[in-house]
C-alpha positions in Angstrom: -0.2 -0.1 0.2 1.5 3.4 -0.8 0.3 6.6 -0.6 0.3 9.2 -3.8 -1.0 12.8 -4.8 -3.7 12.8 -7.5 -3.3 16.5 -8.9 -2.8 17.8 -12.3 0.5 18.1 -13.7 2.1 21.8 -14.5 2.0 23.4 -18.0 5.9 22.8 -18.7 6.7 19.5 -17.4 7.9 16.1 -18.7 4.8 14.5 -17.7 2.5 16.8 -19.3 4.4 16.1 -22.8 4.2 12.3 -22.3 0.4 12.6 -21.6 -0.2 14.6 -24.1 1.6 12.2 -26.8 -0.3 9.3 -25.0 -3.5 11.3 -26.0 -2.2 12.3 -29.6 -0.7 9.8 -31.3 -3.8 7.1 -29.9 -6.3 9.8 -31.2 -4.8 9.9 -34.8 -4.4 6.1 -35.0 -8.3 5.9 -34.2 -9.2 8.4 -36.8 -6.7 7.2 -39.4 -9.7 6.2 -41.5 -11.6 9.2 -41.5 -8.6 11.2 -42.1 -7.6 8.7 -45.1 -11.4 9.4 -46.6 -10.8 13.1 -46.2 -7.4 13.0 -48.0 -8.6 11.0 -50.8 -11.4 14.1 -51.6 -8.4 16.3 -51.5 -6.6 14.3 -54.3 -10.2 14.5 -56.4 -10.2 18.1 -56.0 -6.7 18.7 -56.9 -7.1 16.3 -60.0 -10.3 18.1 -61.1 -8.0 21.3 -61.3 -5.2 19.5 -63.1 -8.0 18.3 -65.8 -9.1 21.8 -66.4 -5.4 22.8 -66.7 -5.5 25.4 -64.4 -3.8 24.2 -61.3 -0.2 25.4 -60.4 -0.7 28.2 -62.7 -2.2 31.9 -62.7 -4.6 31.9 -65.5 -7.9 33.8 -65.7 -9.5 31.2 -68.0 -13.5 31.5 -66.2 -14.5 28.9 -68.3 -11.6 26.2 -67.3 -12.2 27.4 -63.8 -16.2 26.6 -63.8 -15.4 23.4 -65.9 -13.4 22.2 -62.8 -15.6 23.2 -59.9 -18.9 22.2 -61.7 -17.4 18.5 -62.4 -18.0 15.8 -60.9 -14.9 14.7 -59.9 -14.7 17.9 -57.8 -18.1 17.7 -56.1 -17.0 14.1 -54.9 -14.2 15.4 -53.3 -15.9 18.1 -51.9 -18.4 15.0 -50.3 -15.3 12.8 -49.3 -13.9 15.8 -47.4 -17.0 16.6 -45.7 -17.8 13.0 -44.6 -14.2 12.2 -43.5 -14.2 15.5 -41.6 -17.5 14.6 -39.7 -16.3 11.3 -39.3 -13.6 12.0 -37.5 -15.2 14.6 -35.3 -17.8 12.3 -34.2 -15.3 9.8 -33.5 -13.3 12.0 -31.6 -15.9 12.7 -29.0 -16.1 9.3 -27.3 -12.4 8.6 -28.3 -11.5 11.8 -26.0 -13.3 10.0 -22.5 -11.9 6.7 -23.6 -8.4 7.7 -23.7 -8.4 10.1 -20.8 -10.1 7.0 -18.8 -7.2 4.4 -19.6 -4.5 7.2 -19.0 -5.6 8.2 -15.5 -5.9 4.4 -14.8 -2.1 3.9 -15.9 -1.2 6.9 -14.2 -3.0 6.6 -10.9 -4.6 3.0 -10.6 -8.0 5.4 -10.7 -10.6 6.0 -13.6 -13.8 8.2 -13.7 -17.3 7.4 -15.5 -18.4 10.9 -16.9 -17.5 12.0 -20.6 -14.6 15.1 -20.9 -14.7 15.7 -24.4 -16.0 19.3 -24.0 -14.0 19.8 -20.8 -10.5 18.9 -22.5 -11.7 20.7 -25.9 -12.5 24.1 -24.5 -9.1 24.2 -22.6 -6.8 23.2 -25.5 -8.8 25.6 -27.9 -7.8 28.4 -25.0 -4.2 27.9 -25.1 -4.1 27.5 -28.9 -5.9 30.9 -29.0 -3.3 32.4 -26.9 -0.6 30.6 -28.7 -1.8 31.8 -32.2 -1.7 35.5 -30.7 2.1 35.1 -29.6 2.6 33.6 -33.2 1.2 36.3 -35.3 3.8 38.5 -33.8 6.2 36.2 -34.7 5.5 36.0 -37.9 5.3 39.7 -38.5 9.1 39.5 -37.5 9.7 36.6 -39.7 8.1 38.3 -42.7 10.3 41.2 -42.3 13.5 39.3 -42.3 12.5 37.0 -45.1 11.4 39.7 -47.5 12.8 40.2 -51.0 14.6 43.5 -49.9 15.9 41.7 -46.7 19.8 40.6 -46.6 21.1 37.2 -46.8 21.9 36.8 -42.9 18.3 38.1 -42.3 16.5 35.5 -44.8 18.8 32.6 -43.2 17.6 34.2 -39.5 14.2 34.4 -40.8 14.0 30.5 -42.0 15.4 29.4 -38.7 12.7 31.1 -37.0 10.4 29.7 -39.0 11.4 26.4 -38.1 11.8 26.8 -34.6 8.1 28.3 -34.5 7.0 25.4 -36.2 8.5 22.9 -33.7 6.9 25.2 -30.9 4.0 24.9 -32.0 3.8 21.1 -31.9 5.4 21.0 -28.6 2.6 23.6 -27.2 0.2 21.4 -28.8 1.2 18.0 -26.9 1.4 20.2 -23.8 -2.0 21.5 -24.0 -3.6 18.0 -24.6 -1.7 16.7 -21.6 -2.2 19.7 -19.3 -6.2 19.5 -19.9 -6.2 16.0 -20.0 -4.4 15.5 -16.2 -6.6 18.3 -15.0 -10.1 16.9 -16.1 -9.1 13.4 -15.0 -8.1 14.7 -11.5 -10.9 16.7 -11.1 -13.2 13.8 -12.1 -11.3 11.5 -9.8 -11.9 14.0 -7.1 -8.2 14.6 -6.1 -6.6 17.9 -6.9 -4.1 17.5 -4.4 -5.7 15.1 -1.9 -3.6 12.1 -0.7 -5.1 8.8 -2.0 -4.1 5.4 -0.9 -3.3 3.2 -4.1 -2.3 -0.5 -4.0 0.6 -1.4 -6.3 -0.4 -3.7 -9.1 -3.9 -3.1 -8.6 -5.2 -3.7 -12.0 -2.5 -5.9 -13.9 -5.0 -6.8 -16.7 -5.9 -3.1 -17.7 -9.6 -3.6 -16.8 -11.5 -0.4 -16.5 -14.4 -1.0 -13.8 -17.9 0.0 -15.1 -18.9 1.5 -11.7 -17.3 4.8 -10.2 -13.9 4.8 -8.2 -15.8 5.7 -5.3 -18.2 3.3 -5.5 -19.1 1.8 -2.1 -21.6 -1.6 -2.2 -24.5 -0.8 0.2 -24.4 -2.0 3.3 -27.0 -5.0 4.4 -29.7 -4.1 6.8 -29.1 -4.8 9.9 -31.3 -7.8 11.9 -33.1 -7.4 14.7 -32.5 -10.1 17.3 -36.1 -11.3 18.9 -37.1 -9.9 21.8 -37.2 -12.5 24.7 -40.7 -12.5 26.3 -41.5 -10.2 29.4 -41.6 -12.5 32.4 -44.8 -11.7 34.6 -44.5 -9.8 37.7 -43.8 -12.1 40.7 -46.5 -12.5 43.2 -46.2 -9.8 46.2 -44.5 -11.7 48.9 -46.5 -13.3 51.7 -48.0 -10.9 54.6 -48.1 -8.0 51.6 -51.7 -8.9 50.4 -53.9 -6.3 49.2 -56.8 -5.4 51.4 -59.7 -7.2 50.3 -58.1 -9.6 48.4 -57.4 -13.3 48.2 -54.1 -14.9 46.8 -55.2 -17.6 43.9 -54.1 -21.0 44.9 -53.8 -21.9 40.8 -51.5 -18.7 39.6 -50.4 -17.1 42.8 -51.7 -14.1 42.3 -54.0 -11.6 44.1 -56.0 -10.5 41.3 -59.3 -12.3 42.7 -63.1 -11.0 43.7 -65.3 -12.3 45.3 -69.0 -12.9 43.6 -72.2 -13.8 44.9 -72.7 -17.0 42.9 -69.1 -18.2 41.9 -67.5 -16.9 45.2 -63.9 -16.2 45.2 -62.9 -16.7 41.4 -59.4 -15.2 39.7 -59.5 -12.9 36.8 -56.2 -13.9 35.5 -56.4 -17.8 35.2 -60.2 -18.2 36.0 -59.7 -20.4 38.9 -63.3 -20.1 41.0 -63.9 -21.3 44.7 -67.0 -23.1 43.3 -65.1 -25.5 40.8 -62.5 -26.1 43.3 
């Protein structure tokens, strides 16, 4: 039994990078068929422009352009791109939750049940938006350095900066997915800094439980023991008989009365003097 803290990773950490890589390569692999369909559509569109003779050159031939965009091949490409994009989007919704659950189970031996697609997506979108704003400023500098009127040294530095920015975009994308997944998974499990006892090797077969991680089986209803019958009160001691009462010879109680016909009789056991 070991104790660990279930908490989201920091943004610029190696664990976050690994989590983002874990998420993205699986998502790309599972949505690869949809991507292939979309790429076939792109190829068909390009071939439609090639067939019209207007791809790869500056032309003002409106007739050729209309021939390309009204042809069957062009619209089949449009449909394939739409279907591929729609299929990939629909598949990503359950895949995001499934990958995040498996990652949480491998990382913390805990998992969750609620869907997390939107919670991860909007966090990644905000990070991408911030990076895009910063990248626009960097692109302005790069374009100025790679302009035709710039010197050879500036062009070389601008090209190097373009390569660095492209690599940083890839790294930040991985970090954003890893950070968002770790934060959402930790909040769903209920961690966020709470120390939790975890048994090593709790799930060697990779089984994802269908019940929630906090599930506790209901307690059985308590069984009430039968009560012992209350014994009758003991007869009063001799010499302490109530006034005007006679002790019953059958039950030894003093619940007797004297009648005009039966004589003395007991109201508890039914003894009567006339029957004795």
